[in-house]
C-alpha positions in Angstrom: 64.3 100.4 103.7 64.9 102.5 106.8 68.4 103.8 106.1 69.2 104.8 109.8 68.2 101.3 111.0 70.2 99.7 108.1 73.4 101.6 109.0 73.2 100.8 112.6 72.9 97.1 111.7 75.7 97.5 109.2 78.0 99.1 111.8 77.4 96.2 114.2 78.0 93.6 111.6 81.1 95.3 110.3 82.6 95.9 113.7 82.6 92.2 114.6 84.2 91.2 111.3 86.8 94.0 111.6 87.6 92.7 115.1 88.1 89.2 113.7 90.4 90.5 110.9 92.5 92.5 113.4 92.8 89.5 115.8 94.1 87.4 112.9 96.5 90.1 111.9 97.9 90.4 115.5 98.2 86.6 115.7 100.3 86.8 112.5 102.6 89.3 114.1 103.0 87.1 117.2 103.9 84.2 114.9 106.6 86.4 113.3 108.2 87.0 116.7 107.9 83.3 117.7 109.6 82.1 114.5 112.4 84.6 114.9 112.9 83.6 118.5 113.2 79.9 117.6 115.8 80.6 114.9 117.9 82.9 117.2 118.0 80.2 119.9 119.3 77.7 117.3 122.2 79.8 116.0 123.2 83.4 116.7 123.3 84.5 113.1 121.8 87.4 111.2 120.7 84.8 108.6 118.1 83.7 111.2 116.2 87.0 111.0 113.1 86.4 108.9 113.2 87.8 105.4 110.5 90.3 104.2 109.0 87.5 102.1 108.9 85.1 105.1 107.2 87.8 107.2 104.7 88.5 104.4 103.9 84.8 104.0 103.2 84.3 107.7 100.9 87.3 107.8 99.1 86.3 104.6 98.5 82.8 106.0 96.9 84.3 109.1 94.7 87.0 107.5 93.6 85.3 104.3 90.9 83.2 106.0 89.4 86.2 107.9 89.5 88.3 104.7 87.6 85.7 102.8 85.2 85.4 105.7 84.4 89.2 105.6 83.5 88.8 101.9 81.3 85.8 102.5 79.5 87.4 105.4 79.0 90.5 103.4 77.4 88.4 100.7 75.2 86.6 103.2 74.0 89.8 104.8 73.5 91.3 101.3 71.1 88.4 100.5 69.3 88.9 103.8 68.9 92.6 103.2 67.7 92.0 99.7 65.0 89.7 101.0 63.9 92.2 103.6 63.8 95.0 101.0 61.9 92.8 98.6 59.3 92.1 101.3 58.9 88.4 100.8 61.0 85.3 100.9 63.5 84.8 98.1 63.6 81.3 96.5 67.3 80.8 97.4 68.3 77.5 98.9 71.8 79.0 99.6 70.3 81.7 101.8 68.3 79.3 103.9 71.3 77.0 104.4 73.6 79.9 105.2 71.0 81.2 107.7 71.2 77.9 109.5 75.0 78.2 109.7 74.7 81.7 111.1 72.2 80.7 113.8 74.1 77.7 115.0 77.7 78.6 114.6 78.6 82.2 113.6 76.5 84.6 115.6 77.2 82.9 118.9 80.9 82.9 118.4 81.5 86.2 116.5 80.4 87.9 119.7 82.8 86.0 121.9 86.6 86.2 122.3 87.1 82.9 120.5 86.2 84.3 117.1 89.4 83.1 115.4 88.4 79.4 116.1 85.6 79.4 113.5 87.2 81.3 110.7 88.4 78.3 108.6 85.2 76.3 109.3 82.9 79.1 108.4 84.7 79.9 105.2 84.7 76.2 104.1 81.0 75.9 104.8 80.1 79.0 102.9 82.3 77.8 100.0 80.3 74.6 99.9 77.1 76.7 99.5 78.5 78.6 96.5 78.8 81.8 98.6 82.6 82.0 98.3 82.9 83.9 95.0 85.7 86.0 96.4 87.1 88.8 94.2 90.9 88.2 94.0 91.5 91.9 93.6 89.7 92.6 96.9 91.7 90.0 98.7 94.9 91.4 97.3 94.0 94.8 98.5 93.4 93.5 102.0 96.8 92.0 102.0 98.4 95.4 101.5 98.6 95.5 105.3 101.4 92.9 104.9 103.6 95.2 102.8 103.1 98.1 105.2 104.9 96.4 108.1 107.2 93.8 106.6 110.1 96.1 106.0 109.8 97.9 109.3 109.7 94.6 111.2 112.7 93.2 109.5 114.7 96.4 109.9 113.8 96.5 113.6 114.8 92.9 114.2 118.1 93.2 112.4 119.1 96.4 114.4 118.2 94.7 117.7 120.0 91.5 116.8 123.2 93.2 115.7 123.2 95.4 118.9 122.8 92.3 121.2 125.5 90.4 119.4 127.9 93.3 119.8 127.4 93.4 123.5 127.6 89.6 123.9 123.9 89.0 124.8 122.8 85.5 125.5 120.1 83.7 123.4 117.5 84.5 126.0 118.5 88.2 126.2 118.3 88.4 122.4 114.8 87.0 122.3 113.7 89.3 125.1 115.2 92.3 123.3 113.4 91.3 120.0 110.2 90.9 121.9 110.4 94.4 123.4 111.5 95.9 120.1 108.5 94.4 118.3 106.1 95.5 121.0 107.4 99.1 120.7 107.0 98.9 116.9 103.5 97.6 117.3 102.6 100.6 119.4 104.0 102.9 116.8 102.2 101.2 114.0 98.9 100.6 115.9 97.1 103.5 114.2 98.4 102.5 110.8 97.3 98.9 111.3 93.9 99.8 112.5 93.4 102.2 109.6 94.4 99.5 107.1 92.1 96.9 108.7 89.2 99.3 108.9 89.6 100.4 105.3 89.8 96.9 103.9 86.9 95.7 106.0 84.7 98.4 104.4 85.9 97.5 100.9 85.5 93.8 101.2 82.3 93.7 103.2 80.6 96.1 100.7 81.9 94.1 97.8 80.4 91.0 99.3 77.1 92.7 99.9 76.9 94.0 96.3 77.6 90.4 95.1 74.7 89.3 97.4 72.3 91.9 95.9 73.2 90.6 92.4 72.8 87.0 93.4 69.3 87.8 94.7 68.2 88.8 91.2 65.5 91.2 92.6 67.8 94.1 93.5 68.2 96.5 90.5 69.4 99.6 92.4 71.8 100.3 95.2 72.1 103.1 97.7 75.0 104.8 99.5 74.6 104.9 103.3 76.9 107.4 105.2 77.7 107.0 108.9 76.6 110.4 109.9 78.0 110.2 113.4 81.4 109.4 112.2 82.6 112.8 111.0 81.9 112.1 107.3 83.9 113.8 104.5 82.4 116.9 103.2 83.7 120.0 101.2 82.0 122.1 104.0 85.0 121.3 106.2 87.6 121.4 103.5 87.6 117.7 102.3 88.2 116.9 98.7 85.4 114.3 98.5 81.8 114.4 99.7 80.4 111.5 101.7 77.9 113.6 103.6 76.2 114.7 100.3 76.4 111.1 99.0 74.2 109.8 101.7 71.0 108.4 100.1 72.4 108.5 96.5 70.7 105.7 94.6 72.0 104.3 91.2 71.6 101.2 89.1 73.3 98.2 90.6 75.8 98.1 87.7 76.5 101.8 87.6 79.0 103.8 89.9 78.0 106.3 92.6 79.1 109.7 91.5 78.2 112.1 94.3 81.5 111.7 96.3 83.4 113.4 93.5 84.6 110.3 91.5 83.1 107.1 90.2 82.7 104.5 93.0 81.0 101.1 92.6 80.8 100.7 96.4 82.1 102.7 99.4 85.7 101.7 99.7 86.0 101.0 96.0 89.6 99.8 95.2 89.7 102.2 92.3 88.9 105.2 94.5 91.5 107.8 95.6 93.1 107.2 99.0 91.5 110.4 100.3 88.1 108.9 99.3 88.4 105.4 100.8 90.8 105.5 103.8 88.9 105.0 107.1 85.6 105.1 105.2 82.8 103.5 107.2 80.0 104.0 104.7 77.8 101.1 103.5 75.8 100.1 100.5 72.1 99.1 100.8 69.6 97.4 98.4 66.8 99.3 96.6 63.7 97.6 95.3 61.5 99.6 92.8 58.2 98.0 92.0 
């Protein structure tokens, strides 16, 4: 398999799914603001500010479908890549049915601005094909983004609410103040949010791809593909871990990659050190030995 062509394809696929997850995440934040506004209009009370748990539940509800979809699409593309590397058609009914779903529903819409409209439908259809074997641990890792912002959002909303009550603000003024405060917080947290979504997309997509390779039954080895244009980690510039050197490392499908400096089953492995996985854009490719 041409690694350069593979990684270009991987980057395009991953970008679309990352965009989808980010849209869902931002929709969740908008819902948090909307729910707070409704409560404030009903009764000017600090009790109406959403709790951390309520904020987390709203965000989880919005991102879970997209998270599962990243896994499912990773698995589907993994099956596709396995078939290409194998050089002939795999006898997998699931792959053919999933391919039809892709042609008629997913590709067309993932590239549009209406990507969130198909998340639930796509996930349910992939589930019906047996392609929804989602790793709970991977999903839990993706939902870490919730914990990062819940406390900050609640603290910001309470501070604004108390200030507006003290100056005798009307319900409309309180809602506007909350909206402006949340927008300011979103700007401050934009980099953090993007970093979390990028990191978790890599982790989940590669996890799904690896599951697809295993499901194909013909892939016995896997390879590490580094995005060379993305300023990869390397000890040559003082980094602790080595993604530049890991490019092209090939190991048994059930064994960890070792070149980065610690065992990693996939790029973005949940067991990897933060310095080894945060903002990683590396991919995993199938290797066929005849």
